[in-house]
C-alpha positions as CSV (number, residue, x, y, z in Angstrom):
1,X,136.9,168.0,78.1
2,X,137.7,165.9,81.1
3,X,137.6,162.1,81.2
4,X,136.4,160.4,84.4
5,X,140.0,159.3,85.1
6,X,141.1,163.0,85.1
7,X,138.8,164.0,87.9
8,X,139.5,163.6,91.6
9,X,137.3,161.0,93.3
10,X,134.3,162.2,95.2
11,X,134.8,162.6,99.0
12,X,131.2,161.5,99.6
13,X,128.1,160.8,97.6
14,X,124.4,161.0,98.0
15,X,121.4,159.9,95.8
16,X,119.1,162.9,95.4
17,X,116.3,161.3,93.4
18,X,112.7,162.2,94.3
19,X,111.4,158.6,94.0
20,X,112.0,156.8,97.3
21,X,112.2,153.3,95.7
22,X,114.8,154.5,93.1
23,X,116.7,156.3,95.8
24,X,116.8,153.1,97.9
25,X,118.0,151.1,94.9
26,X,120.8,153.4,93.9
27,X,121.9,154.0,97.5
28,X,122.2,150.3,98.0
29,X,124.2,150.0,94.8
30,X,126.6,152.6,96.2
31,X,126.8,150.8,99.5
32,X,127.7,147.5,97.7
33,X,130.6,149.2,96.0
34,X,131.6,150.8,99.4
35,X,131.1,154.4,98.1
36,X,131.5,156.9,100.9
37,X,127.9,158.1,101.7
38,X,127.5,161.6,103.1
39,X,124.7,164.0,103.9
40,X,123.6,167.2,102.1
41,X,122.6,170.0,104.4
42,X,121.8,173.3,102.6
43,X,123.3,176.3,104.3
44,X,119.8,177.7,104.9
45,X,118.5,174.5,106.5
46,X,118.3,174.4,110.3
47,X,119.3,171.2,111.9
48,X,119.4,170.7,115.7
49,X,122.7,169.5,117.2
50,X,120.6,166.6,118.8
51,X,119.1,165.5,115.5
52,X,120.4,162.3,114.0
53,X,120.9,162.0,110.2
54,X,121.5,158.7,108.5
55,X,123.9,158.2,105.6
56,X,122.6,159.7,102.3
57,X,120.2,162.1,104.0
58,X,119.4,165.3,102.1
59,X,118.0,168.4,103.9
60,X,117.2,171.3,101.5
61,X,116.9,175.1,101.8
62,X,114.6,176.4,104.5
63,X,114.0,173.0,106.0
64,X,114.0,172.5,109.8
65,X,115.0,169.3,111.6
66,X,114.4,169.9,115.3
67,X,115.7,168.4,118.6
68,X,116.0,164.6,118.8
69,X,114.5,164.1,115.4
70,X,115.8,161.1,113.5
71,X,116.3,160.8,109.8
72,X,117.2,157.2,108.8
73,X,119.3,156.5,105.7
74,X,118.4,158.1,102.4
75,X,115.8,160.5,103.7
76,X,114.9,163.5,101.6
77,X,113.6,166.7,103.3
78,X,112.5,169.2,100.7
79,X,112.6,173.0,100.9
80,X,110.7,174.5,103.7
81,X,109.7,171.1,105.2
82,X,109.7,170.6,109.0
83,X,110.6,167.5,111.0
84,X,109.7,168.5,114.6
85,X,111.1,167.3,117.9
86,X,111.3,163.5,118.4
87,X,109.9,162.7,114.9
88,X,111.3,159.8,113.0
89,X,111.7,159.6,109.2
90,X,112.1,155.9,108.1
91,X,114.6,154.8,105.5
92,X,114.2,156.5,102.1
93,X,111.1,158.4,103.2
94,X,110.5,161.9,101.9
95,X,108.8,165.2,102.8
96,X,107.5,167.4,100.0
97,X,108.0,171.1,99.9
98,X,106.6,172.8,103.0
99,X,105.3,169.4,104.4
100,X,105.5,169.1,108.2
101,X,105.8,166.4,110.8
102,X,104.7,167.4,114.3
103,X,106.3,166.2,117.5
104,X,106.8,162.5,117.9
105,X,105.2,161.6,114.6
106,X,106.6,158.9,112.4
107,X,107.0,158.5,108.6
108,X,107.6,154.9,107.8
109,X,110.2,153.5,105.3
110,X,109.6,154.7,101.7
111,X,106.6,156.8,102.8
112,X,106.0,160.3,101.5
113,X,104.3,163.5,102.7
114,X,103.0,165.5,99.8
115,X,103.9,169.2,99.5
116,X,102.1,171.1,102.3
117,X,100.8,168.0,104.0
118,X,100.9,167.7,107.8
119,X,101.5,164.7,110.0
120,X,100.0,165.5,113.4
121,X,101.6,164.8,116.8
122,X,102.3,161.1,117.4
123,X,100.6,160.2,114.0
124,X,102.2,157.6,111.8
125,X,102.2,157.3,108.0
126,X,103.3,154.1,106.2
127,X,104.0,153.6,102.5
128,X,101.8,151.2,100.5
129,X,104.3,148.3,100.3
130,X,104.2,144.9,98.8
131,X,106.7,142.0,98.7
132,X,109.2,142.2,95.8
133,X,108.4,139.9,92.9
134,X,109.4,136.4,93.8
135,X,109.9,137.2,97.5
136,X,108.2,135.0,100.1
137,X,109.3,136.9,103.2
138,X,109.6,140.7,103.9
139,X,113.3,140.1,104.7
140,X,113.8,139.4,101.0
141,X,112.6,142.9,100.1
142,X,109.7,145.3,99.9
143,X,108.8,147.5,97.0
144,X,106.4,150.4,96.7
145,X,102.9,149.4,95.7
146,X,102.0,151.0,92.3
């Protein structure tokens, strides 16, 4: 049995939790302790050379991220999902299995597309957000609305 001290330190880490708010919380904890954040790209994912992936992004098997698409930090693109050209995935957003974002669409921070759901060209989806308990200003923090 190995003890934590016996193992080599991780080169990079990601948070692959299917709950956007929890993914944000844990990634921010890692950032505070200056853990080296990376990206996970499954070998069967297709990611354009012109796409931008933020720290902590995860792109799973069969997913496609096309030209000039932008994934902000902590984005999760599940198996078979498509982020088409010029689409933007806000921080900690998530696409379900086989969900699709058409060209120039936008998925806001912490927002989700359900499995198989489609966001049409230039369409935008925002998460239901509310101020964190005790916050008086959005700068102090947003949480997902239950």
